PDB file of N, H, CA, C and O in Angstrom:
ATOM      1  N   MET A   1     203.459 268.424 151.106  1.00  0.00           N
ATOM      2  CA  MET A   1     202.572 267.607 150.529  1.00  0.00           C
ATOM      3  C   MET A   1     202.214 267.054 152.324  1.00  0.00           C
ATOM      4  O   MET A   1     202.881 266.513 153.207  1.00  0.00           O
ATOM      5  N   MET A   2     200.772 267.563 152.193  1.00  0.00           N
ATOM      6  H   MET A   2     200.230 268.002 151.476  1.00  0.00           H
ATOM      7  CA  MET A   2     200.445 267.294 153.572  1.00  0.00           C
ATOM      8  C   MET A   2     199.720 265.707 153.532  1.00  0.00           C
ATOM      9  O   MET A   2     198.785 265.402 152.792  1.00  0.00           O
ATOM     10  N   ALA A   3     200.423 264.759 154.554  1.00  0.00           N
ATOM     11  H   ALA A   3     201.182 265.007 155.156  1.00  0.00           H
ATOM     12  CA  ALA A   3     199.759 263.354 154.746  1.00  0.00           C
ATOM     13  C   ALA A   3     198.180 263.179 155.026  1.00  0.00           C
ATOM     14  O   ALA A   3     197.411 263.977 155.563  1.00  0.00           O
ATOM     15  N   GLN A   4     197.947 261.992 154.540  1.00  0.00           N
ATOM     16  H   GLN A   4     198.571 261.344 154.104  1.00  0.00           H
ATOM     17  CA  GLN A   4     195.961 261.902 155.175  1.00  0.00           C
ATOM     18  C   GLN A   4     196.566 261.258 156.645  1.00  0.00           C
ATOM     19  O   GLN A   4     197.417 260.429 156.967  1.00  0.00           O
ATOM     20  N   LEU A   5     195.386 262.349 157.474  1.00  0.00           N
ATOM     21  H   LEU A   5     194.694 263.022 157.213  1.00  0.00           H
ATOM     22  CA  LEU A   5     195.114 262.072 158.756  1.00  0.00           C
ATOM     23  C   LEU A   5     194.345 260.653 159.254  1.00  0.00           C
ATOM     24  O   LEU A   5     193.315 260.439 158.616  1.00  0.00           O
ATOM     25  N   SER A   6     194.529 260.082 159.839  1.00  0.00           N
ATOM     26  H   SER A   6     195.365 260.256 160.358  1.00  0.00           H
ATOM     27  CA  SER A   6     193.955 258.726 159.886  1.00  0.00           C
ATOM     28  C   SER A   6     192.232 259.121 161.312  1.00  0.00           C
ATOM     29  O   SER A   6     192.211 259.751 162.369  1.00  0.00           O
ATOM     30  N   PHE A   7     191.346 258.516 160.700  1.00  0.00           N
ATOM     31  H   PHE A   7     191.363 258.004 159.841  1.00  0.00           H
ATOM     32  CA  PHE A   7     190.250 259.435 162.157  1.00  0.00           C
ATOM     33  C   PHE A   7     189.149 258.147 161.517  1.00  0.00           C
ATOM     34  O   PHE A   7     188.789 257.852 160.377  1.00  0.00           O
ATOM     35  N   ASP A   8     188.847 257.583 162.900  1.00  0.00           N
ATOM     36  H   ASP A   8     189.140 257.823 163.826  1.00  0.00           H
ATOM     37  CA  ASP A   8     188.156 256.573 162.911  1.00  0.00           C
ATOM     38  C   ASP A   8     186.456 256.997 163.195  1.00  0.00           C
ATOM     39  O   ASP A   8     185.878 257.087 164.278  1.00  0.00           O
ATOM     40  N   THR A   9     185.935 257.206 161.849  1.00  0.00           N
ATOM     41  H   THR A   9     186.405 257.134 160.970  1.00  0.00           H
ATOM     42  CA  THR A   9     184.866 257.765 162.264  1.00  0.00           C
ATOM     43  C   THR A   9     183.636 257.049 162.909  1.00  0.00           C
ATOM     44  O   THR A   9     182.908 257.434 163.824  1.00  0.00           O
ATOM     45  N   LEU A  10     183.610 255.959 162.213  1.00  0.00           N
ATOM     46  H   LEU A  10     184.201 255.646 161.470  1.00  0.00           H
ATOM     47  CA  LEU A  10     182.542 254.676 162.846  1.00  0.00           C
ATOM     48  C   LEU A  10     183.097 254.847 164.570  1.00  0.00           C
ATOM     49  O   LEU A  10     182.153 255.059 165.331  1.00  0.00           O
ATOM     50  N   ALA A  11     184.168 254.797 165.095  1.00  0.00           N
ATOM     51  H   ALA A  11     184.935 254.626 164.477  1.00  0.00           H
ATOM     52  CA  ALA A  11     184.346 254.441 166.356  1.00  0.00           C
ATOM     53  C   ALA A  11     183.945 255.855 166.771  1.00  0.00           C
ATOM     54  O   ALA A  11     183.206 255.806 167.754  1.00  0.00           O
ATOM     55  N   PHE A  12     184.190 257.114 166.344  1.00  0.00           N
ATOM     56  H   PHE A  12     184.790 257.154 165.546  1.00  0.00           H
ATOM     57  CA  PHE A  12     183.689 258.515 166.409  1.00  0.00           C
ATOM     58  C   PHE A  12     181.953 258.980 166.662  1.00  0.00           C
ATOM     59  O   PHE A  12     181.613 259.823 167.492  1.00  0.00           O
ATOM     60  N   VAL A  13     181.099 258.311 165.857  1.00  0.00           N
ATOM     61  H   VAL A  13     181.375 257.626 165.183  1.00  0.00           H
ATOM     62  CA  VAL A  13     179.926 258.246 165.785  1.00  0.00           C
ATOM     63  C   VAL A  13     179.553 257.217 166.549  1.00  0.00           C
ATOM     64  O   VAL A  13     178.350 257.315 166.794  1.00  0.00           O
ATOM     65  N   LYS A  14     180.267 255.832 167.264  1.00  0.00           N
ATOM     66  H   LYS A  14     181.244 255.753 167.064  1.00  0.00           H
ATOM     67  CA  LYS A  14     179.542 255.044 168.088  1.00  0.00           C
ATOM     68  C   LYS A  14     179.875 255.476 169.471  1.00  0.00           C
ATOM     69  O   LYS A  14     179.327 254.869 170.391  1.00  0.00           O
ATOM     70  N   ARG A  15     180.792 256.552 169.773  1.00  0.00           N
ATOM     71  H   ARG A  15     181.237 257.045 169.025  1.00  0.00           H
ATOM     72  CA  ARG A  15     180.874 257.273 170.920  1.00  0.00           C
ATOM     73  C   ARG A  15     180.024 258.254 171.026  1.00  0.00           C
ATOM     74  O   ARG A  15     179.326 258.112 172.030  1.00  0.00           O
ATOM     75  N   LEU A  16     179.860 258.892 170.615  1.00  0.00           N
ATOM     76  H   LEU A  16     180.427 259.007 169.799  1.00  0.00           H
ATOM     77  CA  LEU A  16     178.943 260.145 170.127  1.00  0.00           C
ATOM     78  C   LEU A  16     177.425 259.708 171.075  1.00  0.00           C
ATOM     79  O   LEU A  16     176.927 260.133 172.117  1.00  0.00           O
ATOM     80  N   ALA A  17     176.952 258.348 169.796  1.00  0.00           N
ATOM     81  H   ALA A  17     177.357 258.003 168.949  1.00  0.00           H
ATOM     82  CA  ALA A  17     175.783 257.725 169.859  1.00  0.00           C
ATOM     83  C   ALA A  17     175.445 257.076 171.333  1.00  0.00           C
ATOM     84  O   ALA A  17     174.365 257.025 171.922  1.00  0.00           O
ATOM     85  N   ALA A  18     176.969 256.517 171.788  1.00  0.00           N
ATOM     86  H   ALA A  18     177.846 256.559 171.309  1.00  0.00           H
ATOM     87  CA  ALA A  18     176.688 255.994 173.673  1.00  0.00           C
ATOM     88  C   ALA A  18     176.185 257.115 174.238  1.00  0.00           C
ATOM     89  O   ALA A  18     175.064 257.096 174.745  1.00  0.00           O
ATOM     90  N   ALA A  19     177.047 258.369 174.220  1.00  0.00           N
ATOM     91  H   ALA A  19     177.958 258.385 173.808  1.00  0.00           H
ATOM     92  CA  ALA A  19     176.655 259.377 174.978  1.00  0.00           C
ATOM     93  C   ALA A  19     175.372 259.937 174.784  1.00  0.00           C
ATOM     94  O   ALA A  19     175.177 260.856 175.579  1.00  0.00           O
ATOM     95  N   GLY A  20     174.426 259.723 174.023  1.00  0.00           N
ATOM     96  H   GLY A  20     174.584 258.976 173.377  1.00  0.00           H
ATOM     97  CA  GLY A  20     173.229 260.246 173.904  1.00  0.00           C
ATOM     98  C   GLY A  20     173.092 260.778 172.701  1.00  0.00           C
ATOM     99  O   GLY A  20     172.022 261.387 172.684  1.00  0.00           O
ATOM    100  N   MET A  21     173.856 260.883 171.288  1.00  0.00           N
ATOM    101  H   MET A  21     174.726 260.388 171.302  1.00  0.00           H
ATOM    102  CA  MET A  21     173.748 261.885 170.464  1.00  0.00           C
ATOM    103  C   MET A  21     173.021 261.560 169.364  1.00  0.00           C
ATOM    104  O   MET A  21     173.618 260.538 169.025  1.00  0.00           O
ATOM    105  N   ASP A  22     172.137 261.710 168.551  1.00  0.00           N
ATOM    106  H   ASP A  22     171.652 262.540 168.826  1.00  0.00           H
ATOM    107  CA  ASP A  22     171.321 261.190 167.660  1.00  0.00           C
ATOM    108  C   ASP A  22     172.285 260.671 166.562  1.00  0.00           C
ATOM    109  O   ASP A  22     173.052 261.469 166.024  1.00  0.00           O
ATOM    110  N   ALA A  23     172.272 259.210 166.168  1.00  0.00           N
ATOM    111  H   ALA A  23     171.648 258.562 166.605  1.00  0.00           H
ATOM    112  CA  ALA A  23     172.790 258.918 165.168  1.00  0.00           C
ATOM    113  C   ALA A  23     173.209 259.833 163.905  1.00  0.00           C
ATOM    114  O   ALA A  23     174.332 260.237 163.606  1.00  0.00           O
ATOM    115  N   ARG A  24     172.166 260.008 163.354  1.00  0.00           N
ATOM    116  H   ARG A  24     171.253 259.679 163.598  1.00  0.00           H
ATOM    117  CA  ARG A  24     172.674 260.789 162.340  1.00  0.00           C
ATOM    118  C   ARG A  24     173.306 262.295 162.370  1.00  0.00           C
ATOM    119  O   ARG A  24     174.011 262.878 161.546  1.00  0.00           O
ATOM    120  N   HIS A  25     172.839 262.655 163.498  1.00  0.00           N
ATOM    121  H   HIS A  25     172.266 262.181 164.167  1.00  0.00           H
ATOM    122  CA  HIS A  25     173.821 263.908 163.736  1.00  0.00           C
ATOM    123  C   HIS A  25     175.462 263.786 163.905  1.00  0.00           C
ATOM    124  O   HIS A  25     176.280 264.508 163.336  1.00  0.00           O
ATOM    125  N   ALA A  26     175.768 262.651 164.866  1.00  0.00           N
ATOM    126  H   ALA A  26     175.103 262.064 165.328  1.00  0.00           H
ATOM    127  CA  ALA A  26     177.056 262.173 164.997  1.00  0.00           C
ATOM    128  C   ALA A  26     177.767 261.935 163.886  1.00  0.00           C
ATOM    129  O   ALA A  26     178.961 262.220 163.783  1.00  0.00           O
ATOM    130  N   GLU A  27     177.077 261.398 162.990  1.00  0.00           N
ATOM    131  H   GLU A  27     176.108 261.167 163.073  1.00  0.00           H
ATOM    132  CA  GLU A  27     176.957 261.029 161.448  1.00  0.00           C
ATOM    133  C   GLU A  27     177.729 262.080 161.073  1.00  0.00           C
ATOM    134  O   GLU A  27     178.953 262.173 160.985  1.00  0.00           O
ATOM    135  N   ALA A  28     176.660 263.041 160.815  1.00  0.00           N
ATOM    136  H   ALA A  28     175.665 262.965 160.887  1.00  0.00           H
ATOM    137  CA  ALA A  28     176.963 264.565 159.815  1.00  0.00           C
ATOM    138  C   ALA A  28     178.146 265.398 160.404  1.00  0.00           C
ATOM    139  O   ALA A  28     178.752 266.232 159.731  1.00  0.00           O
ATOM    140  N   LEU A  29     178.438 265.106 161.741  1.00  0.00           N
ATOM    141  H   LEU A  29     177.946 264.429 162.287  1.00  0.00           H
ATOM    142  CA  LEU A  29     179.328 265.493 162.518  1.00  0.00           C
ATOM    143  C   LEU A  29     180.961 265.224 161.871  1.00  0.00           C
ATOM    144  O   LEU A  29     181.774 265.966 161.320  1.00  0.00           O
ATOM    145  N   ALA A  30     180.958 263.619 162.291  1.00  0.00           N
ATOM    146  H   ALA A  30     180.297 263.016 162.738  1.00  0.00           H
ATOM    147  CA  ALA A  30     181.991 263.349 161.643  1.00  0.00           C
ATOM    148  C   ALA A  30     182.450 263.146 160.310  1.00  0.00           C
ATOM    149  O   ALA A  30     183.557 262.717 159.986  1.00  0.00           O
ATOM    150  N   GLU A  31     181.288 263.570 159.381  1.00  0.00           N
ATOM    151  H   GLU A  31     180.388 263.919 159.644  1.00  0.00           H
ATOM    152  CA  GLU A  31     181.976 263.863 157.771  1.00  0.00           C
ATOM    153  C   GLU A  31     182.351 265.122 158.024  1.00  0.00           C
ATOM    154  O   GLU A  31     183.536 265.377 157.811  1.00  0.00           O
ATOM    155  N   ALA A  32     181.429 266.260 158.553  1.00  0.00           N
ATOM    156  H   ALA A  32     180.466 266.053 158.726  1.00  0.00           H
ATOM    157  CA  ALA A  32     182.162 267.189 158.571  1.00  0.00           C
ATOM    158  C   ALA A  32     183.292 267.427 158.976  1.00  0.00           C
ATOM    159  O   ALA A  32     184.027 268.083 158.238  1.00  0.00           O
ATOM    160  N   LEU A  33     183.759 266.993 160.212  1.00  0.00           N
ATOM    161  H   LEU A  33     183.162 266.460 160.811  1.00  0.00           H
ATOM    162  CA  LEU A  33     185.583 267.269 160.807  1.00  0.00           C
ATOM    163  C   LEU A  33     186.506 266.362 159.492  1.00  0.00           C
ATOM    164  O   LEU A  33     187.624 266.698 159.102  1.00  0.00           O
ATOM    165  N   THR A  34     185.850 265.374 159.058  1.00  0.00           N
ATOM    166  H   THR A  34     184.942 265.101 159.375  1.00  0.00           H
ATOM    167  CA  THR A  34     186.574 264.580 157.975  1.00  0.00           C
ATOM    168  C   THR A  34     186.891 265.620 156.917  1.00  0.00           C
ATOM    169  O   THR A  34     188.080 265.851 156.699  1.00  0.00           O
ATOM    170  N   VAL A  35     185.926 266.298 156.209  1.00  0.00           N
ATOM    171  H   VAL A  35     184.960 266.111 156.386  1.00  0.00           H
ATOM    172  CA  VAL A  35     185.908 266.960 155.059  1.00  0.00           C
ATOM    173  C   VAL A  35     186.609 268.392 155.548  1.00  0.00           C
ATOM    174  O   VAL A  35     187.684 268.579 154.978  1.00  0.00           O
ATOM    175  N   HIS A  36     186.218 269.470 156.509  1.00  0.00           N
ATOM    176  H   HIS A  36     185.345 269.318 156.973  1.00  0.00           H
ATOM    177  CA  HIS A  36     186.297 270.331 156.844  1.00  0.00           C
ATOM    178  C   HIS A  36     187.529 270.703 157.358  1.00  0.00           C
ATOM    179  O   HIS A  36     188.340 271.454 156.817  1.00  0.00           O
ATOM    180  N   ALA A  37     187.655 270.030 158.642  1.00  0.00           N
ATOM    181  H   ALA A  37     186.997 269.419 159.081  1.00  0.00           H
ATOM    182  CA  ALA A  37     188.827 270.341 159.773  1.00  0.00           C
ATOM    183  C   ALA A  37     189.907 269.444 159.683  1.00  0.00           C
ATOM    184  O   ALA A  37     190.875 269.734 160.387  1.00  0.00           O
ATOM    185  N   PHE A  38     189.985 268.441 159.005  1.00  0.00           N
ATOM    186  H   PHE A  38     189.199 268.206 158.434  1.00  0.00           H
ATOM    187  CA  PHE A  38     191.067 267.459 158.809  1.00  0.00           C
ATOM    188  C   PHE A  38     191.897 267.539 157.905  1.00  0.00           C
ATOM    189  O   PHE A  38     192.957 266.914 157.925  1.00  0.00           O
ATOM    190  N   THR A  39     191.569 268.260 157.045  1.00  0.00           N
ATOM    191  H   THR A  39     190.708 268.768 157.028  1.00  0.00           H
ATOM    192  CA  THR A  39     192.122 268.557 155.732  1.00  0.00           C
ATOM    193  C   THR A  39     193.329 268.815 155.446  1.00  0.00           C
ATOM    194  O   THR A  39     193.905 268.301 154.487  1.00  0.00           O
ATOM    195  N   ASP A  40     193.912 269.727 156.327  1.00  0.00           N
ATOM    196  H   ASP A  40     193.444 270.145 157.106  1.00  0.00           H
ATOM    197  CA  ASP A  40     195.221 270.256 156.405  1.00  0.00           C
ATOM    198  C   ASP A  40     196.267 270.437 157.592  1.00  0.00           C
ATOM    199  O   ASP A  40     197.245 271.173 157.725  1.00  0.00           O
ATOM    200  N   VAL A  41     195.712 269.535 158.350  1.00  0.00           N
ATOM    201  H   VAL A  41     194.918 268.937 158.243  1.00  0.00           H
ATOM    202  CA  VAL A  41     196.331 268.961 158.866  1.00  0.00           C
ATOM    203  C   VAL A  41     198.033 268.253 158.770  1.00  0.00           C
ATOM    204  O   VAL A  41     198.274 267.275 158.063  1.00  0.00           O
ATOM    205  N   ALA A  42     199.016 268.906 159.554  1.00  0.00           N
ATOM    206  H   ALA A  42     198.820 269.701 160.128  1.00  0.00           H
ATOM    207  CA  ALA A  42     200.236 268.992 159.357  1.00  0.00           C
ATOM    208  C   ALA A  42     200.697 267.505 160.337  1.00  0.00           C
ATOM    209  O   ALA A  42     200.413 267.336 161.523  1.00  0.00           O
ATOM    210  N   THR A  43     201.376 266.664 159.557  1.00  0.00           N
ATOM    211  H   THR A  43     201.607 266.801 158.594  1.00  0.00           H
ATOM    212  CA  THR A  43     201.484 265.591 160.281  1.00  0.00           C
ATOM    213  C   THR A  43     203.341 265.353 160.648  1.00  0.00           C
ATOM    214  O   THR A  43     203.987 266.150 159.968  1.00  0.00           O
ATOM    215  N   LYS A  44     204.178 264.524 161.476  1.00  0.00           N
ATOM    216  H   LYS A  44     203.653 263.877 162.029  1.00  0.00           H
ATOM    217  CA  LYS A  44     204.872 264.568 162.311  1.00  0.00           C
ATOM    218  C   LYS A  44     206.091 264.556 160.950  1.00  0.00           C
ATOM    219  O   LYS A  44     207.107 265.243 160.848  1.00  0.00           O
ATOM    220  N   ALA A  45     205.609 263.640 160.123  1.00  0.00           N
ATOM    221  H   ALA A  45     204.784 263.082 160.206  1.00  0.00           H
ATOM    222  CA  ALA A  45     206.497 263.473 158.545  1.00  0.00           C
ATOM    223  C   ALA A  45     206.665 264.772 158.023  1.00  0.00           C
ATOM    224  O   ALA A  45     207.793 265.162 157.722  1.00  0.00           O
ATOM    225  N   ASP A  46     205.533 265.582 157.863  1.00  0.00           N
ATOM    226  H   ASP A  46     204.617 265.265 158.107  1.00  0.00           H
ATOM    227  CA  ASP A  46     205.429 266.708 157.243  1.00  0.00           C
ATOM    228  C   ASP A  46     206.002 267.990 158.479  1.00  0.00           C
ATOM    229  O   ASP A  46     205.652 269.169 158.439  1.00  0.00           O
ATOM    230  N   LEU A  47     206.473 267.685 158.998  1.00  0.00           N
ATOM    231  H   LEU A  47     206.757 266.727 159.030  1.00  0.00           H
ATOM    232  CA  LEU A  47     207.199 268.754 160.551  1.00  0.00           C
ATOM    233  C   LEU A  47     208.489 268.344 159.619  1.00  0.00           C
ATOM    234  O   LEU A  47     208.996 269.189 158.881  1.00  0.00           O
ATOM    235  N   LYS A  48     208.820 267.461 159.668  1.00  0.00           N
ATOM    236  H   LYS A  48     208.409 266.775 160.268  1.00  0.00           H
ATOM    237  CA  LYS A  48     210.761 266.480 159.725  1.00  0.00           C
ATOM    238  C   LYS A  48     210.989 266.760 158.247  1.00  0.00           C
ATOM    239  O   LYS A  48     212.127 266.962 157.823  1.00  0.00           O
ATOM    240  N   GLU A  49     209.878 266.776 157.430  1.00  0.00           N
ATOM    241  H   GLU A  49     208.953 266.612 157.775  1.00  0.00           H
ATOM    242  CA  GLU A  49     210.286 267.219 156.103  1.00  0.00           C
ATOM    243  C   GLU A  49     210.865 269.049 155.620  1.00  0.00           C
ATOM    244  O   GLU A  49     211.687 269.485 154.813  1.00  0.00           O
ATOM    245  N   LEU A  50     209.840 269.732 156.692  1.00  0.00           N
ATOM    246  H   LEU A  50     209.172 269.378 157.347  1.00  0.00           H
ATOM    247  CA  LEU A  50     210.092 271.000 156.693  1.00  0.00           C
ATOM    248  C   LEU A  50     211.338 271.351 157.551  1.00  0.00           C
ATOM    249  O   LEU A  50     212.215 272.157 157.241  1.00  0.00           O
ATOM    250  N   GLU A  51     211.255 270.538 158.786  1.00  0.00           N
ATOM    251  H   GLU A  51     210.542 269.883 159.037  1.00  0.00           H
ATOM    252  CA  GLU A  51     212.825 270.864 159.525  1.00  0.00           C
ATOM    253  C   GLU A  51     213.746 270.852 158.635  1.00  0.00           C
ATOM    254  O   GLU A  51     214.664 271.672 158.644  1.00  0.00           O
ATOM    255  N   LEU A  52     213.585 269.638 157.482  1.00  0.00           N
ATOM    256  H   LEU A  52     212.839 268.971 157.475  1.00  0.00           H
ATOM    257  CA  LEU A  52     215.009 269.310 157.022  1.00  0.00           C
ATOM    258  C   LEU A  52     215.524 270.620 155.956  1.00  0.00           C
ATOM    259  O   LEU A  52     216.589 271.235 155.900  1.00  0.00           O
ATOM    260  N   ARG A  53     214.363 270.718 155.230  1.00  0.00           N
ATOM    261  H   ARG A  53     213.497 270.218 155.275  1.00  0.00           H
ATOM    262  CA  ARG A  53     214.085 271.818 154.551  1.00  0.00           C
ATOM    263  C   ARG A  53     214.868 273.378 155.044  1.00  0.00           C
ATOM    264  O   ARG A  53     215.724 274.056 154.477  1.00  0.00           O
ATOM    265  N   LEU A  54     214.309 273.516 156.036  1.00  0.00           N
ATOM    266  H   LEU A  54     213.613 272.965 156.497  1.00  0.00           H
ATOM    267  CA  LEU A  54     214.695 274.717 156.564  1.00  0.00           C
ATOM    268  C   LEU A  54     216.174 274.736 157.590  1.00  0.00           C
ATOM    269  O   LEU A  54     216.787 275.794 157.732  1.00  0.00           O
ATOM    270  N   THR A  55     216.523 273.770 158.095  1.00  0.00           N
ATOM    271  H   THR A  55     216.025 272.910 157.979  1.00  0.00           H
ATOM    272  CA  THR A  55     217.794 273.513 158.105  1.00  0.00           C
ATOM    273  C   THR A  55     218.776 273.595 157.244  1.00  0.00           C
ATOM    274  O   THR A  55     219.812 274.089 157.688  1.00  0.00           O
ATOM    275  N   MET A  56     218.769 273.137 155.735  1.00  0.00           N
ATOM    276  H   MET A  56     217.927 272.736 155.375  1.00  0.00           H
ATOM    277  CA  MET A  56     219.485 273.487 154.568  1.00  0.00           C
ATOM    278  C   MET A  56     219.760 274.572 154.093  1.00  0.00           C
ATOM    279  O   MET A  56     220.856 274.854 153.608  1.00  0.00           O
ATOM    280  N   ARG A  57     218.231 275.754 154.222  1.00  0.00           N
ATOM    281  H   ARG A  57     217.340 275.525 154.616  1.00  0.00           H
ATOM    282  CA  ARG A  57     218.177 276.792 153.816  1.00  0.00           C
ATOM    283  C   ARG A  57     218.962 277.671 154.635  1.00  0.00           C
ATOM    284  O   ARG A  57     219.592 278.668 154.280  1.00  0.00           O
ATOM    285  N   VAL A  58     218.832 277.141 155.843  1.00  0.00           N
ATOM    286  H   VAL A  58     218.320 276.332 156.132  1.00  0.00           H
ATOM    287  CA  VAL A  58     219.731 278.198 157.046  1.00  0.00           C
ATOM    288  C   VAL A  58     221.735 278.037 156.780  1.00  0.00           C
ATOM    289  O   VAL A  58     222.559 278.951 156.793  1.00  0.00           O
ATOM    290  N   GLY A  59     221.940 276.720 156.592  1.00  0.00           N
ATOM    291  H   GLY A  59     221.271 275.977 156.582  1.00  0.00           H
ATOM    292  CA  GLY A  59     223.211 276.323 156.329  1.00  0.00           C
ATOM    293  C   GLY A  59     223.540 277.156 154.964  1.00  0.00           C
ATOM    294  O   GLY A  59     224.429 278.006 154.913  1.00  0.00           O
ATOM    295  N   ALA A  60     222.741 276.815 153.915  1.00  0.00           N
ATOM    296  H   ALA A  60     222.018 276.125 153.956  1.00  0.00           H
ATOM    297  CA  ALA A  60     223.309 277.550 152.606  1.00  0.00           C
ATOM    298  C   ALA A  60     223.021 279.089 152.865  1.00  0.00           C
ATOM    299  O   ALA A  60     223.334 279.813 151.920  1.00  0.00           O
ATOM    300  N   MET A  61     222.514 279.677 153.906  1.00  0.00           N
ATOM    301  H   MET A  61     222.260 279.089 154.673  1.00  0.00           H
ATOM    302  CA  MET A  61     222.619 281.427 153.698  1.00  0.00           C
ATOM    303  C   MET A  61     224.387 281.397 154.726  1.00  0.00           C
ATOM    304  O   MET A  61     225.303 282.161 154.423  1.00  0.00           O
ATOM    305  N   ILE A  62     224.478 280.481 155.760  1.00  0.00           N
ATOM    306  H   ILE A  62     223.733 279.860 156.006  1.00  0.00           H
ATOM    307  CA  ILE A  62     225.814 280.853 156.875  1.00  0.00           C
ATOM    308  C   ILE A  62     226.718 280.948 155.566  1.00  0.00           C
ATOM    309  O   ILE A  62     227.244 281.958 155.097  1.00  0.00           O
ATOM    310  N   ALA A  63     226.768 279.569 155.071  1.00  0.00           N
ATOM    311  H   ALA A  63     226.341 278.749 155.452  1.00  0.00           H
ATOM    312  CA  ALA A  63     228.148 279.451 154.244  1.00  0.00           C
ATOM    313  C   ALA A  63     228.307 280.727 153.155  1.00  0.00           C
ATOM    314  O   ALA A  63     229.358 281.332 152.944  1.00  0.00           O
ATOM    315  N   THR A  64     226.829 281.024 152.427  1.00  0.00           N
ATOM    316  H   THR A  64     225.975 280.532 152.598  1.00  0.00           H
ATOM    317  CA  THR A  64     226.892 282.259 151.197  1.00  0.00           C
ATOM    318  C   THR A  64     227.732 283.386 152.358  1.00  0.00           C
ATOM    319  O   THR A  64     228.867 283.807 152.135  1.00  0.00           O
ATOM    320  N   SER A  65     227.024 283.707 153.440  1.00  0.00           N
ATOM    321  H   SER A  65     226.102 283.366 153.621  1.00  0.00           H
ATOM    322  CA  SER A  65     227.185 284.542 154.052  1.00  0.00           C
ATOM    323  C   SER A  65     228.801 284.842 154.583  1.00  0.00           C
ATOM    324  O   SER A  65     229.396 285.912 154.453  1.00  0.00           O
ATOM    325  N   THR A  66     229.293 283.685 155.166  1.00  0.00           N
ATOM    326  H   THR A  66     228.810 282.816 155.272  1.00  0.00           H
ATOM    327  CA  THR A  66     230.908 283.507 155.507  1.00  0.00           C
ATOM    328  C   THR A  66     231.537 283.525 153.953  1.00  0.00           C
ATOM    329  O   THR A  66     232.650 284.046 153.878  1.00  0.00           O
ATOM    330  N   ALA A  67     231.063 283.108 152.922  1.00  0.00           N
ATOM    331  H   ALA A  67     230.159 282.684 152.982  1.00  0.00           H
ATOM    332  CA  ALA A  67     231.995 283.357 151.395  1.00  0.00           C
ATOM    333  C   ALA A  67     232.066 284.774 151.382  1.00  0.00           C
ATOM    334  O   ALA A  67     233.163 285.332 151.358  1.00  0.00           O
ATOM    335  N   LEU A  68     230.770 285.547 151.400  1.00  0.00           N
ATOM    336  H   LEU A  68     229.879 285.094 151.420  1.00  0.00           H
ATOM    337  CA  LEU A  68     231.130 287.059 151.323  1.00  0.00           C
ATOM    338  C   LEU A  68     231.892 287.607 151.936  1.00  0.00           C
ATOM    339  O   LEU A  68     232.596 288.516 151.497  1.00  0.00           O
ATOM    340  N   THR A  69     231.921 287.056 153.385  1.00  0.00           N
ATOM    341  H   THR A  69     231.348 286.318 153.742  1.00  0.00           H
ATOM    342  CA  THR A  69     232.931 287.953 154.378  1.00  0.00           C
ATOM    343  C   THR A  69     233.880 287.753 154.086  1.00  0.00           C
ATOM    344  O   THR A  69     234.667 288.677 154.292  1.00  0.00           O
ATOM    345  N   VAL A  70     234.451 286.495 153.443  1.00  0.00           N
ATOM    346  H   VAL A  70     233.812 285.744 153.276  1.00  0.00           H
ATOM    347  CA  VAL A  70     235.971 286.404 153.363  1.00  0.00           C
ATOM    348  C   VAL A  70     236.242 286.983 152.463  1.00  0.00           C
ATOM    349  O   VAL A  70     237.278 287.631 152.613  1.00  0.00           O
ATOM    350  N   ALA A  71     235.621 287.107 151.201  1.00  0.00           N
ATOM    351  H   ALA A  71     234.779 286.581 151.079  1.00  0.00           H
ATOM    352  CA  ALA A  71     235.606 287.802 149.782  1.00  0.00           C
ATOM    353  C   ALA A  71     236.093 289.093 150.205  1.00  0.00           C
ATOM    354  O   ALA A  71     237.236 289.485 149.973  1.00  0.00           O
ATOM    355  N   ILE A  72     235.126 289.815 150.892  1.00  0.00           N
ATOM    356  H   ILE A  72     234.197 289.497 151.080  1.00  0.00           H
ATOM    357  CA  ILE A  72     235.223 291.275 151.087  1.00  0.00           C
ATOM    358  C   ILE A  72     236.637 291.468 151.749  1.00  0.00           C
ATOM    359  O   ILE A  72     237.498 292.261 151.368  1.00  0.00           O
ATOM    360  N   LEU A  73     236.711 290.662 152.734  1.00  0.00           N
ATOM    361  H   LEU A  73     236.012 290.019 153.044  1.00  0.00           H
ATOM    362  CA  LEU A  73     238.002 290.520 153.530  1.00  0.00           C
ATOM    363  C   LEU A  73     239.463 290.617 152.703  1.00  0.00           C
ATOM    364  O   LEU A  73     240.599 290.915 153.069  1.00  0.00           O
ATOM    365  N   GLY A  74     239.018 290.312 151.706  1.00  0.00           N
ATOM    366  H   GLY A  74     238.094 290.069 151.409  1.00  0.00           H
ATOM    367  CA  GLY A  74     240.251 289.561 150.863  1.00  0.00           C
ATOM    368  C   GLY A  74     240.427 290.316 150.005  1.00  0.00           C
ATOM    369  O   GLY A  74     241.446 290.064 149.362  1.00  0.00           O
ATOM    370  N   THR A  75     239.573 291.642 149.499  1.00  0.00           N
ATOM    371  H   THR A  75     238.745 291.847 150.021  1.00  0.00           H
ATOM    372  CA  THR A  75     239.664 292.613 148.865  1.00  0.00           C
ATOM    373  C   THR A  75     240.433 293.464 149.665  1.00  0.00           C
ATOM    374  O   THR A  75     241.383 293.958 149.059  1.00  0.00           O
ATOM    375  N   LEU A  76     240.316 293.792 150.851  1.00  0.00           N
ATOM    376  H   LEU A  76     239.544 293.390 151.343  1.00  0.00           H
ATOM    377  CA  LEU A  76     240.397 295.028 151.562  1.00  0.00           C
ATOM    378  C   LEU A  76     242.302 294.725 152.294  1.00  0.00           C
ATOM    379  O   LEU A  76     243.035 295.636 152.678  1.00  0.00           O
ATOM    380  N   PHE A  77     242.598 293.493 152.291  1.00  0.00           N
ATOM    381  H   PHE A  77     242.003 292.752 151.979  1.00  0.00           H
ATOM    382  CA  PHE A  77     243.905 293.175 153.061  1.00  0.00           C
ATOM    383  C   PHE A  77     244.764 292.663 151.898  1.00  0.00           C
ATOM    384  O   PHE A  77     245.921 292.294 152.100  1.00  0.00           O
TER     385      PHE A  77
END
């Protein structure tokens, strides 16, 4: 689940306009960035959630492989 990225479009437009860009172009650029570039940006919370899921998955794989190894060795001896 992706969280919404905080992007201050007004400050962005003001800064571009102060640098000499036409306000209409700055507004169009801010809108384009908001709609197209920042929609699928992962946040720190997203990465923490992914880290937890991967840790749990690797732990389960280690536990399963250990159990299988013990079972196989138990049948051999």
